[in-house]
N, C-alpha and C positions, 0 to 999 in steps of 0.2 A: 549272482545266484548263475546254477545252468538250469538251462530249459528244455523238455523234451522226452521222452519215454528214456526212462531205464530199463526198467524190465519188460517183456510183451513174451506172452506165450502163446505158442500156436500148437492151435489141433492138439491140445493138451488131456494125454488119456491114463487113467490109475484103475489097474486090478487089484486087488487080494483075492487072490486063488480066482472062482470065477465071478465076485463080486465083483461091477462096474463101477467105482466109488468119481471117478470123476473121467466128465462127457465127450471130450474133444472140446474143450474148451481154450478160446484164442484171450487175449486180454491184454490191452495196456497199462503199465503202470507208469505215471508223472513220476518224473525227478524232484527231489524237492515239496515233495505235497504227502499227506496223509490220505490215503484209503482205505478205507474201510469195507472187509470181507463181513456181510448179515447175510443169513438165512435161518431156518428151522436145523433145530441141533441133527446132527446126520446128515447135513446136504453135502458135505467134503469141505466146508471151508479150512479144516485145518490140515486133510491130507493137503488141499493144495497148497496152502501154506509152506509145507514141508516139501513142498517141491521144489521153491525157488531156492534153497539149500543144498539140494539135496540130501535133509536128515529123512526124507519117505526110506531112501534107504536103506536105515535102523530095522527098520518096520520087517517082518518076516510074511513072504510070500506077495509084496507090493510090487508090481512091475508098472515102469512108465513108459511109454510112447510118446511121440511129439517132439516139441521142442519150448526150453527156458532160455528166454536170451536175454544176458546183464549185458549191458553197454555195446549190445549185436553180437555175442560170442554165446554159443550155446553151452549152457554149463552142462551138459551132459555129452561133449564133447568127449571119446576117452580119453585127453590130453590134457584135462584140465585137473588141476591138484585144487584133493577136496578141501584138504587142509587149510588152502590162501583163499579158496571160492569161501569159507565158514567164516574166514576174517575179514570180507568184505561184508558178508551179508552175516550179522549179529543175528539173536534171537531171545527173544525174554520170553518166558512160561509161564501158563496162566497160576503155577503157585512159585513163591518165592523159590526159589533153591542156593542161597547159599553155600558154598564150600567149609565145612567145618573147621577154619582156621579163622584167621583174625583177618578183622576188617580190610587191613592195609596188604595182606598175601592174595586175598579175594581178587583184590584190582590188579593185584602184580604180577598174577597168574601166565595172564593172555602175554603179558609184553614177554614176559621172561622164557616161555613156551618159542614165538618165535626170536629169541635172541637177546634180547634187550639185558645187560646183565649191569650195570651201572648202578651205582647206587641214587645216584644225584637225577639221573634219567627218572628211576623207577619214582622218585619222592615225587617230582614233578610231574609226570603219568598220573599217578595216584589222590594227589592234588586237583589236578585238572576233570578228570573223569568224576572225583565229584560233583565238582562246581558245575559242572555240566549237568548232572543228574540231579541239583539242588538239593546234596547231602554233605557236604562240607559240612559247612556253620554245627550242624545235628552231632555227626562224630566225628570231628577235628582232634578234640580233645582225647578221644578213647580210640584211635586208629590200630591197637594192638591186642583190641579183648576181642575176642572171639564173636563173630556176627551173625552167631544165631543166638546172640543175645539183644540184636535189635527189633523193634514189632514188626509186624507184617508188611506194614506199606516203607516202613524205611528196608525194609532186608529186598522189594520189590525194587525199592531207589539204587539201592545197591547193586543187586543183576542190571539195573539198566547199565551203572555206571561200569561193571565190570566191561559190559557189552561195547560200550565207547570204546575202553581205551586200550585195545586194538585197532583203533579208525577206521571204524567199518564204512564202509558208501549206502548200504540199507540196513534197517532196522527190520528185524519182524517182531508183533507181538500176537500170542493165541493166547489173546483173553488176560490181559494183564490185572486188571482189577476184580474180577473174578472172585475175589478173595478177602476181598480187603472194603474197609467201613468207606464212607460216603468221603471225611477229612483226604482220607488219604488219597482214592479215587480221584479228589477233584486235583489233587497234587498233582500226580500220576497224569493225567488228560494234557492239565497247563504244561507238564514236560513234554510232551507228546507235541502238543502244538510249537512249542519254543522249538524241540529238535528237528522239527522238519524243515527249519532254515538253511538248515548245514546236510540231511541226511533225508533219504527213501523212509518213509513209513509205509507199513502196509497191517495192517491192527484187525485182528479175526475178532467182533465183538458180537454179544447175544444181546446187549446194551443199545435199542435202537434209537433212542434217548441221546445217549454216546456218540455214535457216529453220526449222527447229527452235529453234535457241538464242536466236534472235533476233527471232523474229516472234509477232504476240501471233493474226494472223488470218492462214490458207494457202488461194491458190486456186490447183486444179490445171487445167489445161489439155491439153488433147490433139487434133491433127487441130484446131484452130483453135476448138474448143466447150471452153467452162468445164464442165465435168465432177461437180467439186465445189467448197463453197466453205464453210468454217467456222473455229472457233477453232482453232487450230495445235493443243492435245492432241486435243483430237476428228478431226484430220484424221489423224496421227501413228497416235493409237492404238488410235481406232473408226474407221475410214471407214466411209461412207456405200454406196460404188457399190467394186464387187468392180477395179476399174480404176482406181481410186486408189491399193486396196492392194495391186496385184500393181506399180503403178508403185512405190511404197516400200519394200515388198521386194528390189523388184530383180528381177525377172522380165520384165521389159523397161526398155524407155528410156539 
């Protein structure tokens, strides 16, 4: 397993028109670890997450300055291929969003876009991706059924499998359990822990118990600023900033 920092932001700023959403955030994200982003609603967590794979550019009036480094490469350099970047940095959203097609085609879609045409290769990719997402045993007999027939929790794991199918290095999760029941949430949390052996994980969560359960590192955001970042035990047990302590103890947020 590699060690070190996979992602680093340096003096990252984001404006939506005149609104300053992210304020000079410098943060290192370790490789093959789970880093949780916590903080009140509207504090900039999702905006920060969307900067990492340049999804922020799909938002009207968003302006980004500063650097986001992936293995030392600034992802905002003019010569960066955004499609290739998003292959390296996958994303799973708050609401499960399967394509309105079969389970098989959901997984095969990305590899096909990137040039995989051989049916045997696609079969292997589909099976391995579903196995990694802990979904294979539940769907192996209905791969050609519409993915929208799956339960919410299964749909979210399908979306994770779809992200895994293009062999990313980083997976971004934007509140992946927000719409799920406790049983499905537990499955997703266990899956994230398992995936961190092979992938760098960054997760936005409003659930502080979830952050404490599954993350190795935690970053606390407030009003667009990074207030504090450290190992999850340190942040939750001995925060250095009074604002972090106040949020974690439920005095605001």
